[in-house]
N, C-alpha and C positions, 0 to 999 in steps of 0.2 A: 425361050424365056427361062426354062429350067437350068440350062447350061450357065446362063449369065448369073442367076441367083446362086447357083452352086459355087461359081468362081468367086462371087462376092463374099459368100460365107467363108470360103477358104482363106480369102484375103483377111477378113476379120479375125479368123482364128490365128493366122500368122501374126497380125499386129498385136493381138491379145497376148500371144506367147512372148512377144518382145517386152510388153509391159510387165509380165510376170517374171521375166529374167532379171535378176538383181543387177547385173552389170549394165544391161541395156537400159533398164529403168533409171539407173543412176545417171547415165549419159543424157537421157531425156529430161530428167529433173534438172540437171545442171544447165542444159540448153535453155530450159524454160525461163531461167533467171534473165539471161541476156535477151531472149525473145520478148519478154514482158516489160522490161525497163525502158524508160525513155532514153533514147540514144545519147542524149547530152547529160545524163545522170549516171552516177556510179552505183546507186542503190535503187531498190524498188520502193515506191511509196507504199505505206502499210496496207491501204485498201487493195491495191493490186496484188501485193504479197498474199493477203488473206484469200483473195479469189483464186490465185494460182495454187496455193496450198490446198484449198478445198477441192480443186480439180484433180490435183495430183495425189493427195494423201487422205482426202476426206472419207473415202470408203474403206481404207485399209489400216489406218492408224487409230487404235482404240482411244488414244488421248486427243485426237484431233479436235473434237468439239470443245473440250476443256481448254486446249491451247488457243483455239479461236476466241473463246470468251476472254482469255487472258489478254490477247492482243487487242481486243475491243476496248478494254478498260485501261490498258497500259499507257505509259508516256511515250512509247515508241511511235514515231511518225514515218520511219523508213526502215527497211531491212537491207543490210549490206550482204555482199556475196558470201562472206565467211559465216554470217548468221544463217543465211539460206542453206548453204551446204551442210552446216551442222544440224539444222532441223531434221534433215533426212537421216543423218547418222543417229541422232537422238531417237527418232521414231523407230529405227530398226533395232536399237540396242538396249534402250531403257524400258523396263517393264511398266505396264500400265499403272501399277501401284507405286512406282518410283523406288521400289525396294533396292534396286541395284544401282541407283544413281550415285555417282562418286562426286561428292562436293569438291574434292581436290582435283578432279579431272580438268581437262583443258577446254571446258565448254565456254561459249560466249556468255557474257553477263546476262543477256536476254534469257537464256535457258536456265541459268542459275536462279534468276528472279522468278521465272515461271514455276520452277520446282518449289521454291519457297512459298509463293502465292498459293499453289495447289495444296501443299502440306498444311498451311493455315486453314484452308477451306475444308480439308478432310477432318481436321480436329475440332472444327466448330459446328 
């Protein structure tokens, strides 16, 4: 029993190290889009996208709960692959206070509108 438990713990440690590795996590994150979408659709429906983002970024991205709230009230009903990929990049590069967000950057409109929405909330 002890040997089996120890092996399982080692496997968990190995898998956790993959999730903590930036390159490996990026591959897992990208795979998740195709895994979660309906095969006859090019985009994720927004509820599936929110669930997958919660699973993948919910514990590590300081702005996740705010972004989730934004998606809840937004007009968006789907998330395309470009938006999906850019959410990860945004979560890794933009500070939680949005101070380094570049309005002239090549972010999808979804993220531009999120930043605008959050800045309005911060000032009110």
